[in-house]
N, C-alpha and C positions, 0 to 999 in steps of 0.2 A: 504493500500499499504506500502511495506517495505521501510526502509530508503535507501536501495540500489536502489530500483526502482525510488524513489524520486530524488536521486542524478543523475540518468541516464536522467531524464527529465530536470533537472535544468542545466545539463552540456551536451547539445546535441552535437553530432559530426557535424563537418562542412560538407556541401554537397560535398566538394571535397573528394577524396580518402585519402588525407593526412590530418593530424591534423594541428592546427595553428602553433605549434612549428616547424613542418617540413616545413611549407610554408614560415616561416620567417627565416629559417636557410640557407640563400643563401650567398655565399661569395661575397665580393665586387669585381667587375670586373675592376673598374677604378683604376689607380695608385694613390698613395698618402699614408698618414699616416694610413689610415683605410682600406688598401687593404686586410688585413687578418681578418677584423672584420665580424661578422654576421650581415647582414643588412636586414631589412624588405623591402617589395616592395616599400613603400613610401620613405624610407631612400635612396634607390638607385637612386632616382631622384635628389638628392642634390649633389652639388659640395663641398665636405667636406674638411675641414682643421682643424688643431688644434686650440682649443679655445684660444683666445688672452687675454681675460679679464673675470673675474668672471661674470656669468650671470645666469638667471633662465632657467632651463630645460623646454622646451615646452612639453615634454612627461610626466614627473612626477611632474612637478611644484615645484621642490626643487632647491636649489642653486647648480650651477656647478662651481667648483674651479679647480680641477685637473681631468685629464682623460676625458676632454670634447671635443666636436666637434662643429663646426659651419659651416654654409653654406656660401660660398663666394657670392652667388647671392641673397639669401633672408634673410641672417643674422640669420637664426634659430639656436639656441643653444641647445645642448642636451648632456647628459652623453653618454659615449661610450657604456655602457651596455644597455642604453635605445634605441640605434640604432636598436636593434633586434625587438622591438615592435613599433617603431615610426609609427604613422598613418597619419602624415601631409606631403603632397607632397610639392615639391618646386614650387613656383609660379613665379620664375624667376624675382622677384622684392621684395623689402623690405617687410617683413612680418609685418603686423600691430599688435598693442597691443591686449591684451585679450578682447574679446567681451563678454559682459554680455548677455547671450542668454536665459537661463532657468529662469522662473519666472518673465520675463519681459513682459510688456504690448504688446499685439499682434500687435498693430499698429506701434510700434517702430521696430519690427522685420520685418514687411511687407513693410515698406516704401522704402527700398532700392531695392525692386524687382518690375519690371514693371507691372507684373500681380498680385502683392500683396501676392504671395505664398512664405513663408519663405524657404530658401535654404535647411534647415535641413529636412523639410518634403519631398521635391523633392528628396534629396539624399538618404534618408532612404527607401522611397517607391520604388525608381528606383532599388536599390540593391536587395530588397526583390523580386521584380517582375523578376529580371534577373536570380535569382538562388535559390529562397526559397519558391516559391508558393506551391510546393508539399511537404513541410516539415510539419509533423504532429504537430498541436498545435502551429503554427508559432507566433500567438499573445497570445495564452493562457499560454504557458510555458515561464517563466522568464529567462533571462540570469543571468550570475554570477555577483553579486553585484560589485565586484572589477573591473571587466572588463567594466561594464556599466558606472561606475563612471569615469573610465579612458577615455572612448569614449566621454562622455559628456564634459570632460575637453578638449579633442582633438578638438571637434567642437568649443568650445569657443576660443581655441588658434589658430586653423588653418582655421576656417570657412568652405567654400566649397572645400578646398584643402585636406580634410580628405579622405584617401584611405580606402575603406570599404571591398575590395575583400579578404583581409586576415582575416577578422573577422567573428565570429559566427553569423549567422542570427538572433538568439534569442536575442543576445545583441543589435543588430541594431533595431529590433522591440521594444525591451524594452525601448531604448532611445526615439523612436518616441512616445510611450505611455507616457513616463515621461515628455516629452516636452509639450504635449497637456494637461496633467494633471496639470502641474505647471503654466499654463496660469492664470493670475489673474482673467480674465473673459473668459469664454469658447467661442468657435467659434459661437455657438448659444447663443446670448446675454441674460443676466439675464432677461431683460424686456419681452422676449418672452417665458419665462419658463412656466408660468401658462397656456398660450394658447396651447402650445405643449402638456403639460400633459393632458389637456382636450381632445385634439384630439386623443391622445393615448388611453384614456379611452373609447372614442366613437368607435375607431377602433377594440377594443377587443370584442365589442358586435356585430360586423359585420362579417359574414362568407362569403367566396368567393363561388360563385355558379359555379359548374363544368358544362361545356357545352359538352354533349356527341355527338359524331359524328366523321366521318372520317376526318383526317388531323388536329384535334384539339390537340395543343401542350400545350397551357397555359390555366389556368382557366379564365373564363370570370369574370371580377370584377363586383360586385354588384354596383348599383347606389350610395348607401350610402358610400361604400368604395371609389368610384371614387370621390365623393364630399369631403371626408376627404383628399385624396391625393392632389386634386386641392387646397384645403385650406392650406395644408402644403406648397405647391409651392408658394402660394400668400404671406404667412408669411415670407418665406425665401427671397422673393424679397425685403423685407424691411431691410435686412442685409446690412451693408456697403460692398462696392465692394470687398475689400480684404478678408473679412470674407466669402462672398459668393463664391468667386473663390477658396479659400482654402478648404472650405467644399465640394464643387463640385469635386475638385481634389482628396480629401481624399476618398470620397464615391465611386468614379469610381475605385480607387485602391482597396477598400474593395470588390467591385463587382468582380474584377479579382481574388481576394483571394477566394471569395465564389464560383466562377466557378470551383475551384479545391477542392471542399469540400469532394469529395470521397477519396482524398489522404490526405489532410491536416486536415480534420474533422472540418474545420471552416465554419459552415453554417451562413446564415444571422442572424439567432437567436443567435448563439454563439457570433458572432462579435458584435451584439447589446448589449449583456450582458457585453462585455469587454469595448466597446467605449461609451455606453449610458451615464454612470455617468461622463464621461470625456467631451463629446461634449455638453451635456445639463445638467445643474445643477443650483440649486437655489442660490441666494445670501445668504451667511452665516452671521447671525447677531452676532454669538459668535464663540469661538474656537471649540466647540463641534458640531458634526453633528446633526441636528435637527431630531426628530422622523418622521416628515412629509417627509423629504428628503429620509429617509430609506424606508418609505412606497412607495415612488414614483419610486424606482429603477426599478421595472418591466415596468413602463410606459416610463422611460428613454431609457430602452433597446428596447422597442417596436417602439419608434420613429426612432431610428437608423436602426432597422430591416426594417421598411417601406421605409426609404431612400434608402436602398440597393436594396430591392425587386422591387421598383418602381422608380428607378433613372431615367429611360428613360422619364417618365411623369413629374417627379418633376423637374429635370434639363433638360429642353427642349433643344435638341441639336441645334435647329435653333436659340435659344436665348442664346447660349453659350457665356459667357464673356471671355473665354480663348483664342479664336481665334484672337481677335482684341481688342485694347485698346480703351476705349470711348474717345470722344473729350475732350479737356482741359476744365476744369471747370464743367464737368458733372459727377456726382457721380453714376448715375444709371448704372448697369451692363448689361442692356438689350437694346443695341443699334444695330439696324439692318441696318443702312446705310452702303453702300459700301460692303454689303455681296452678293456674287455671288453664287447662288444655281445651281447645275446641275439639269438636268431634273429628275433624280432619287431622288435627295434630295427634289425637289419640290413635287413630287408625294408622298413621305413619309410624308412630312410636311402636305399636304392636307388631306391624310388619317388620320393622327393623330388628326388633328383639326376637321375633319368631324365626327370622333368618339365622340369627346367632344361635338359637336353640337347635335349629336343624343342623347347623355345622357341628355343634357340640355333640348332638346325637350321632351324627355320622362318624365322628372321631371315636365315640364310645363303642359303636358297633364294630369299627375296624379293630379296636383294641380287644374287644371280646372274641372276635373271630380268631385273631392271632393267639389269644390266650387259650381258646378252645383247641386250636390246631396243635399248640404246644403240649397241652394236656393229653390229647389223643396220642400224640407221638410218644410221650413219656410212658403212658400206660402200655402201648404196644411194645415199646422197648423193654419194659419191666417183665411183661409176659414172656417175651422171647428169651430173656435171660433166665427166668424161672424154669421154662421148659428145658433149656440147655442143662440147667443144674440137676433137674429130676432125671434127665436121661443119663 
């Protein structure tokens, strides 16, 4: 690939007809000292006045002394030139200090959210689903490093007030990947790593059996693959509530991305390659990546691919922890009390579990047949030995 082609992928155009410079070059409509300034969409939400005292710019993080602006309502300070690219909206109350977001323990980021899902994950995935699902390589192609760093800074300065509609989708997807990659411990905890890698190795030895016939849309899963999927589901139930909720939320998002694979070229397999080493990785004993973890990359990708392809079975909708919070003092995400199912939901629920029971019954029958055959063989062998002895 030529350098020009590479640049074209690294600097993708916005889904809008206009570029980012055109989107941010709107004149201020409100009266005041900045009525002739070029303002971003987020900057237009602020009630701006001239800066009264030196302060740190929330956009570029450097000191503002002259030619500065501040918001009368949230006290945000910014260079006049930075108003063109400002991504933080006005929250109509005093803006808090900078939040340490990247590289911070997940439990700290999740504790301020009722469902345990960090705001940055919700914000980024929502924007991608709104306008970027059909963009080729939405998670494969990286954004521009300078813009990604600026957006990371905006999230730490403005939290959930960051306006993303003016920004390049690849920058947003890059920030999401970066946030997950920099977690000290991944969403799938270190202690479950070996178990998941073992299941991934088992799954690669199992092939799906196609069922031929009219009306067949999906391949019938073999009993062995079903067993692996149910085992993955059981292990995920051991995750803390916030980790489970966030993983389920993220996988559902990746399912929506994979649904548009004809346009964005992001298949479940490709998404597994991208997110596998981020969502499931071993504890590193030293600074260098161990040889074993490099060998495990295909299995890390395989686990995420299975999570996407079989999300309906692994994250049972009837057991979804996203719809209601568990009772106080209870950490399990699988609380069914107070859940009202419609007749349709009950029918789907029964169908799903009846299939599971059929699979279990089939496994039991196979086991009994083998046991019976073994018993018959032993009895025949014992009789033969007895006859030889009596002779």
